[in-house]
Residue, then its C-alpha position, 0 to 999 in steps of 0.5 A: x841141353x847138349x843138343x842146344x849147346x851143340x847149335x853153337x859149340x862144336x865139340x867140347x863135350x868134356x868141358x860142357x859135362x864138367x860145367x853141368x857137373x859144377x852147377x849141379x855140385x854148386x861149384x866153380x870151374x876153372x877152364x884152361x885152353x888156347x884163344x879161340x876154342x870157344x870158352x866165352x861162347x860155351x859159357x854163353x850158350x849154356x846160360x841161354x839153354x838154361x835160362x840163366x843170367x850171365x856176365x863177362x869180366x875181362x880181367x886186366x892188370x888195372x881192374x880193381x875189387x870194386x869193379x868185380x864186387x860193386x861199390x858205394x856210389x855218392x848220389x848228389x841228389x839225395x846226399x846219400x851213398x847207394x850201392x851199385x852192384x858189380x858183374x859178379x851179381x849174376x848167375x854165370x860169371x865168365x872171369x876171362x883171363x883171371x891171371x892177368x890181374x894182380x892178387x888184390x883183385x883175384x882175391x875179391x872173388x874169394x868171398x863170392x866163390x866160398x860164402x855165395x855173398x859180397x860184403x861192401x862197407x861191412x854189409x853182406x849182400x847175397x848173391x843170385x841162385x845158382x852162382x858159378x864162377x867160370x874163370x879161364x886162363x891161357x896156357x901158353x902166354x905167361x908174361x905179364x901173369x899173375x899166378x893164381x895162389x893154391x888157396x884160390x885154386x882150391x876153391x875151383x871145383x874143376x879144372x877143365x882143358x879145352x883142347x883144339x878141335x880135330x880135323x872135322x870139328x874145325x871144318x864144321x866150325x868154318x861150314x857154320x860160319x860160312x853159312x852165316x852163323x853168328x857167335x854173337x846171336x844165339x837166338x838166330x842159331x835156334x838156341x832155346x831154354x830147355x831148363x831153368x834154375x829150378x830144375x837145377x835146385x831139384x837135381x841138387x836135391x836128389x843128388x844129396x840123397x844118393x847112396x855112398x858106400x863106406x867102401x867108395x868113401x874110403x876109396x876117395x880118402x885113400x886116393x887124396x892120402x896117396x897124393x900127400x906121399x907122392x915123391x913128385x908132389x910138394x903139395x897133395x890134395x887138401x880134405x877140401x879136395x876130397x870132398x869136392x871129389x865126393x860131391x862131383x862124383x855124386x853128380x857124375x852118378x846122377x847124370x848117369x841115372x844111378x842113385x849110388x856112386x861107384x868106384x868108376x864115378x870117382x875115377x872118371x872125375x879125379x882128373x879134372x877135380x884133382x889136377x889143379x889141387x897139387x903142386x909138383x916139385x921143381x925137380x919132377x917138373x924139370x924131368x917132365x912130370x905133370x900133375x895128370x900123369x901123377x894123379x893117373x899114376x896114383x889111380x892105377x896104384x890105388x886099389x879100388x873096392x869092388 
């Protein structure tokens, strides 16, 4: 699958891995990066390589909840209301610039992300399986945005940072475009399905059987509790964050070909799983402290089991 994605996307290996981990855990991903680092292309290529449906919503200030979930539409011929599904009814939903829409519309995704269903006019409607929300936000332009509330941030399994490419990777991007690469035509780039929903379901069954020693569970608990006692944080990691770290660590261990989880698996997923679940104190933020630096300090200070 990595090879197929590499036909269209140069680099961004960490983001590819994070999206696969989220799919295997049944979680959602928050993608943060400046415009033009292939966030949309990455989701489209992932869906093509896994034979999954994908849709994109451009979140704007005037977007309404019904534009996301769907709504009842009156049919004059039958004199009845019928439900017209919104773009949320897909496998991979790209919520582009999610922080540009008001909280009312942001909240329309909460039920879909947590319950895997949408309720319209009192009737719940199940979403396809698998279902993943990949929401993007721009880290440099905050004017006219609505920051996601902590309750919604906690619904995302991972927060992935997409960096700018280095010189060699940027040269490869330009070389591909000079050779005629069209990011809107993935078939011409040679991207083909190499797996499907049935493979994801089989992988989830295997991941659920992975062994997690009590010492590793205690290590996850100690890490999360340490964030709640950090003087730099006003909000630490919740129990939901601890279960998210456990699930992500199991998926990482399975991808590494093991049937058990090690403390190194926990350390590898700690930053992307926890960085968006903590809130910095104002004085710490003014001193240049970041969520990543606090979590790294917690990892360094919390003894890992041998």
